[in-house]
C-alpha positions as CSV (number, residue, x, y, z in Angstrom):
1,M,-4.9,2.0,17.0
2,P,-1.3,2.3,18.0
3,T,-0.6,4.3,21.1
4,A,1.7,6.8,19.3
5,L,-1.1,7.5,16.7
6,I,-3.6,8.1,19.6
7,E,-1.2,10.5,21.2
8,R,-0.9,12.4,17.9
9,I,-4.7,12.5,17.5
10,E,-5.3,13.8,21.0
11,G,-2.6,16.5,20.4
12,W,-4.3,17.6,17.2
13,S,-6.5,20.6,17.0
14,S,-8.8,21.7,14.2
15,D,-7.0,25.0,13.7
16,R,-3.7,23.3,12.8
17,V,-2.6,23.2,9.2
18,P,-2.0,19.5,7.9
19,V,1.3,18.6,6.3
20,L,1.1,18.6,2.5
21,P,1.1,14.9,1.5
22,A,3.9,13.8,-0.8
23,R,2.8,12.2,-4.1
24,S,3.8,8.5,-4.2
25,A,3.1,5.3,-5.9
26,S,3.0,1.6,-4.8
27,V,2.9,-1.6,-6.7
28,V,1.0,-4.8,-5.6
29,L,3.2,-7.3,-7.3
30,L,1.3,-10.6,-7.9
31,R,1.8,-14.1,-9.2
32,D,-0.3,-17.3,-9.4
33,V,1.2,-20.5,-8.0
34,G,-0.3,-23.9,-7.5
35,S,-1.8,-22.9,-4.1
36,G,-3.4,-19.7,-5.6
37,L,-2.7,-16.0,-5.6
38,Q,0.4,-14.5,-3.9
39,A,1.5,-10.9,-3.3
40,Y,5.0,-9.8,-2.7
41,L,5.2,-8.2,0.8
42,L,8.1,-6.2,2.5
43,H,8.4,-6.4,6.2
44,R,10.0,-3.1,7.2
45,H,12.7,-2.6,9.8
46,A,11.6,-1.5,13.2
47,R,14.0,1.4,13.0
48,M,12.4,3.0,10.0
49,S,11.0,6.5,10.7
50,F,7.8,5.9,8.7
51,A,5.7,2.7,9.2
52,P,8.3,0.9,11.3
53,S,7.8,-2.9,11.5
54,M,4.8,-2.7,9.1
55,V,4.2,-5.0,6.2
56,V,3.9,-3.1,3.0
57,F,3.9,-3.2,-0.8
58,P,6.9,-1.9,-2.8
59,G,6.7,1.8,-3.4
60,G,7.8,5.3,-2.5
61,R,7.5,9.0,-3.2
62,L,8.0,10.7,-6.6
63,D,11.5,11.5,-7.5
64,P,12.4,14.5,-9.8
65,V,13.5,12.0,-12.4
66,D,9.9,10.6,-12.5
67,E,8.4,14.1,-13.4
68,A,10.1,14.0,-16.8
69,A,8.0,10.9,-17.8
70,A,4.7,11.1,-19.6
71,D,3.0,9.6,-16.5
72,A,5.0,10.5,-13.4
73,L,3.2,8.1,-11.0
74,I,3.6,5.2,-13.4
75,A,7.3,6.0,-13.8
76,C,7.6,6.2,-10.0
77,A,5.8,2.9,-9.5
78,C,8.2,1.1,-12.0
79,R,11.3,2.7,-10.6
80,E,10.4,1.9,-6.9
81,T,9.6,-1.7,-7.8
82,A,12.9,-2.1,-9.5
83,E,14.8,-0.5,-6.7
84,E,13.1,-2.6,-4.0
85,T,12.6,-5.9,-5.7
86,G,14.7,-6.0,-8.8
87,V,11.6,-6.6,-11.0
88,L,11.5,-4.6,-14.2
89,L,7.9,-3.6,-15.2
90,E,6.6,-1.9,-18.2
91,G,4.1,0.9,-17.6
92,E,1.3,-0.8,-19.5
93,A,1.5,-3.8,-17.1
94,L,0.3,-1.6,-14.3
95,L,-3.3,-1.6,-13.5
96,P,-4.8,1.2,-11.3
97,W,-6.3,-0.2,-8.0
98,A,-6.6,2.3,-5.3
99,H,-5.8,5.9,-4.1
100,W,-5.2,6.6,-0.4
101,I,-4.2,9.8,1.4
102,T,-2.6,9.7,4.9
103,P,-4.8,11.1,7.7
104,E,-4.3,14.9,8.4
105,C,-3.1,14.4,11.9
106,E,0.0,12.5,10.8
107,P,3.3,14.4,10.6
108,R,4.4,12.5,7.5
109,R,1.7,12.2,4.9
110,F,1.5,10.5,1.4
111,D,-0.8,10.9,-1.5
112,T,-0.4,7.3,-2.8
113,F,-1.7,5.6,-6.0
114,F,-1.7,1.8,-5.8
115,Y,-1.3,-0.3,-8.9
116,V,-1.5,-4.1,-9.4
117,A,0.9,-5.9,-11.6
118,E,1.7,-9.5,-12.6
119,L,5.2,-10.7,-12.1
120,P,6.8,-10.7,-15.6
121,P,7.8,-14.1,-17.0
122,G,11.3,-15.1,-16.4
123,Q,11.7,-12.7,-13.4
124,D,11.5,-13.1,-9.7
125,A,11.5,-10.6,-6.8
126,R,14.2,-10.4,-4.2
127,D,14.8,-8.3,-1.1
128,I,17.1,-5.6,-2.2
129,S,15.4,-2.5,-0.7
130,G,17.6,-2.1,2.4
131,E,14.5,-1.0,4.4
132,T,13.2,-4.5,5.3
133,D,13.9,-7.3,7.7
134,R,12.7,-9.7,5.1
135,A,10.3,-10.0,2.1
136,A,8.2,-12.9,0.9
137,W,5.5,-14.0,-1.5
138,T,2.5,-14.4,0.6
139,P,-1.2,-15.4,-0.1
140,P,-3.5,-12.4,0.8
141,A,-5.6,-14.5,3.0
142,A,-2.5,-15.7,5.0
143,A,-1.3,-12.1,5.5
144,L,-4.7,-11.2,6.7
145,A,-4.7,-14.1,9.2
146,A,-1.3,-13.1,10.5
147,A,-2.5,-9.6,11.1
148,R,-5.5,-10.7,12.9
149,A,-3.3,-12.9,15.1
150,G,-1.0,-10.0,15.9
151,E,1.9,-11.4,14.1
152,I,2.3,-8.6,11.6
153,G,1.0,-5.0,11.3
154,L,-0.9,-3.7,8.3
155,M,-1.7,-0.2,7.6
156,P,-5.3,0.5,6.4
157,P,-4.5,0.7,2.7
158,T,-2.6,-2.6,2.8
159,L,-5.3,-4.3,4.8
160,S,-8.0,-3.1,2.4
161,I,-6.2,-4.2,-0.7
162,L,-5.2,-7.6,0.7
163,T,-8.9,-8.1,1.6
164,E,-10.0,-7.4,-2.0
165,L,-7.2,-9.6,-3.4
166,S,-8.3,-12.5,-1.1
167,Q,-11.7,-12.3,-2.6
168,A,-10.4,-12.1,-6.2
169,G,-8.9,-15.6,-5.9
170,D,-6.4,-15.5,-8.8
171,L,-4.8,-13.2,-11.4
172,A,-7.8,-13.6,-13.7
173,G,-10.1,-12.4,-10.8
174,V,-7.8,-9.4,-10.2
175,R,-7.8,-8.5,-13.9
176,A,-11.6,-8.7,-13.9
177,Q,-11.9,-6.4,-10.9
178,A,-9.4,-4.0,-12.4
179,E,-11.4,-3.6,-15.6
180,D,-13.4,-0.3,-15.6
181,R,-12.5,0.1,-11.9
182,L,-13.7,3.3,-10.3
183,I,-10.9,4.7,-8.2
184,E,-12.2,6.6,-5.2
185,T,-9.8,8.7,-3.1
186,V,-9.8,7.5,0.5
187,L,-8.8,10.0,3.1
188,P,-9.5,8.3,6.5
189,E,-11.0,10.6,9.2
190,V,-10.2,10.0,12.8
191,V,-13.2,10.2,15.0
192,R,-13.8,9.6,18.8
193,V,-16.3,6.9,19.7
194,A,-17.4,5.4,23.0
195,D,-14.4,3.1,23.5
196,G,-11.7,5.3,22.1
197,W,-10.8,6.3,18.5
198,R,-11.6,4.8,15.1
199,F,-11.0,5.5,11.4
200,R,-14.0,6.6,9.5
201,Y,-13.9,6.0,5.7
202,P,-16.0,7.4,2.9
203,E,-18.9,5.2,2.0
204,A,-18.6,3.3,-1.3
205,P,-20.9,4.7,-4.1
206,R,-24.2,2.9,-4.4
């Protein structure tokens, strides 16, 4: 765990009231190429107040304009993707994939729904967010290897989703996993163990 997070954990007490998480949405933009499945990943600036220097998927918190839509989360996901990558998505192209809530000890918290979406024909993603050092199409397995080597930082939701995508293999595999997918809310709990602190996650249904 990062030192700053450990300091926040050790300064946290059970009687403190957690910050209310902001509703948000994120899109895992995918494409198939000759070498296999790729995801579009944003490498955030080190100066960002939230998740500095981390590698993330496009996304952000709900805006008042999203609330006017029939599905505010879908509207947010499409809007954020357009603002950060230039890719225009239709709501029906988004497939629900995951739901994560930031741990209670964090001062900035998000209640985030993650969707997967195929890059539409004739479009390409580009780095226009203003929040990144760079952005690139990356095979999930390559991103995971870079994280293990300490070359990039991945937050737990990103790590989990990339792990699942690396097992899917290609877009057909992703679509198969998305069919009738049971979305379980994941709220990591921070617990002390013998050698420090660890995240504890809810067990998958059997």
